[in-house]
C-alpha positions as CSV (number, residue, x, y, z in Angstrom):
1,M,-34.1,62.2,12.5
2,S,-37.6,63.2,11.7
3,D,-39.5,61.9,8.8
4,S,-39.2,65.0,6.9
5,L,-35.5,65.1,7.3
6,D,-35.3,61.4,6.4
7,R,-37.2,62.1,3.2
8,A,-34.9,65.1,2.4
9,Y,-32.0,62.8,3.1
10,R,-33.4,60.2,0.7
11,A,-34.2,62.7,-2.0
12,L,-30.8,64.1,-2.0
13,Q,-29.1,60.8,-1.9
14,L,-31.1,59.4,-4.8
15,T,-31.0,62.5,-7.0
16,L,-27.3,63.4,-6.3
17,G,-26.0,59.7,-6.5
18,A,-27.9,59.0,-9.8
19,T,-27.1,62.2,-11.5
20,A,-23.4,61.6,-10.7
21,V,-23.7,58.1,-12.1
22,A,-25.5,59.2,-15.3
23,A,-23.3,62.0,-16.0
24,G,-20.3,59.9,-15.4
25,A,-21.5,57.3,-17.9
26,D,-22.2,59.8,-20.3
27,K,-18.7,61.0,-20.6
28,F,-18.1,57.9,-22.6
29,F,-21.2,58.5,-25.0
30,N,-21.8,62.3,-25.2
31,L,-25.5,61.7,-25.5
32,L,-26.4,64.5,-22.8
33,A,-23.6,66.9,-23.8
34,D,-20.5,67.3,-25.7
35,W,-18.4,67.3,-22.4
36,E,-15.1,68.2,-23.9
37,Q,-16.4,71.6,-24.6
38,Y,-16.3,72.5,-20.9
39,L,-12.8,71.5,-20.3
40,N,-10.3,74.3,-19.9
41,D,-7.6,73.4,-22.5
42,D,-4.7,74.2,-20.1
43,V,-6.0,71.4,-17.7
44,S,-5.6,68.5,-20.4
45,D,-2.4,70.0,-21.7
46,R,-0.8,70.2,-18.3
47,L,-1.8,66.5,-17.7
48,G,-0.6,65.4,-21.1
49,L,-4.1,63.9,-21.9
50,S,-6.4,64.5,-24.8
51,P,-9.8,66.0,-23.8
52,R,-11.3,62.7,-24.5
53,Q,-9.0,60.7,-22.4
54,F,-9.5,63.3,-19.5
55,M,-13.2,63.1,-19.8
56,S,-13.2,59.3,-19.6
57,M,-11.2,59.6,-16.5
58,V,-13.7,62.0,-15.2
59,G,-16.5,59.6,-16.0
60,V,-14.9,56.9,-14.0
61,I,-14.5,59.2,-11.0
62,E,-18.2,60.5,-11.3
63,I,-19.6,57.0,-11.5
64,A,-17.6,56.0,-8.4
65,A,-18.5,59.2,-6.5
66,G,-22.3,58.6,-7.3
67,A,-22.2,54.9,-6.4
68,T,-20.4,55.9,-3.0
69,V,-23.5,58.2,-2.3
70,L,-25.9,55.4,-3.2
71,S,-24.1,52.6,-1.4
72,G,-24.7,53.9,2.1
73,R,-21.2,55.5,2.5
74,T,-23.5,58.7,1.9
75,R,-21.4,61.1,4.2
76,F,-18.1,60.5,2.4
77,G,-19.8,60.4,-1.0
78,G,-21.6,63.6,-0.3
79,L,-18.3,65.4,0.5
80,L,-16.6,63.8,-2.4
81,V,-19.5,65.0,-4.8
82,S,-19.5,68.4,-3.3
83,A,-15.6,68.9,-3.8
84,W,-15.8,67.4,-7.3
85,L,-18.6,69.8,-8.3
86,L,-16.6,72.8,-6.8
87,G,-13.6,71.7,-8.9
88,I,-15.8,71.5,-12.0
89,S,-17.0,75.0,-11.3
90,G,-13.5,76.3,-10.9
91,N,-12.6,74.7,-14.2
92,L,-15.6,76.5,-15.9
93,F,-14.7,79.9,-14.3
94,S,-11.2,79.5,-15.4
95,K,-12.3,78.7,-18.9
96,G,-14.1,82.1,-18.9
97,K,-17.3,80.4,-20.2
98,F,-20.3,78.5,-19.2
99,F,-21.0,80.6,-16.0
100,D,-24.5,79.4,-15.8
101,V,-23.2,75.7,-15.4
102,A,-20.6,76.7,-12.9
103,V,-23.3,78.3,-10.7
104,R,-25.6,75.4,-11.0
105,D,-22.8,73.2,-9.9
106,I,-21.9,75.3,-7.1
107,N,-25.6,74.8,-5.9
108,M,-25.4,71.2,-6.5
109,A,-22.3,71.3,-4.4
110,V,-24.0,72.9,-1.5
111,A,-26.8,70.3,-1.8
112,A,-24.2,67.5,-1.6
113,Y,-22.6,69.0,1.3
114,A,-26.1,69.2,3.1
115,L,-26.6,65.6,2.2
116,A,-23.2,64.8,3.9
117,E,-24.4,66.6,7.0
118,L,-27.6,64.9,7.1
119,A,-25.9,61.5,6.7
120,H,-23.7,62.3,9.6
121,R,-26.6,63.3,11.8
122,R,-28.5,60.2,10.7
123,Q,-25.5,58.0,11.6
124,R,-25.2,59.5,15.0
125,R,-29.0,59.0,15.6
126,I,-28.8,55.3,14.6
127,A,-25.8,54.8,16.9
128,E,-27.6,56.5,19.7
129,E,-30.7,54.2,19.1
130,D,-28.5,51.2,19.1
131,I,-27.0,52.2,22.4
132,E,-30.5,52.8,23.8
133,L,-31.4,49.4,22.7
134,E,-28.5,47.7,24.4
135,T,-29.3,49.4,27.6
136,V,-32.9,48.3,27.6
137,A,-31.9,44.7,26.8
């Protein structure tokens, strides 16, 4: 991968991974937002959880997804973050509010998908370079 693609990969990896970890951690503190306001009441009712309990579960999942992106399992993590953000957007659209946040999350989901594709290309390039080194040696 060229240097510019590698820089784009690293920028997406760092920002998407760190954002997921920070947002997930904040589900326990509500310093960035009152996260429960974004939850469609039907979701927590159907699961039999209070909004607070549901957001705590969401926080754990977001921290894990962000850590996966940052840990080097970037392709899987990018796909996970992308799907998660699309789910959040679906929740917001079903609530009938916060459309601006839903659209932003769709954009972030596309960026996470792009990261996953870059990670896949990067992994293939590294594997090809390893094969070339083995052939030369």
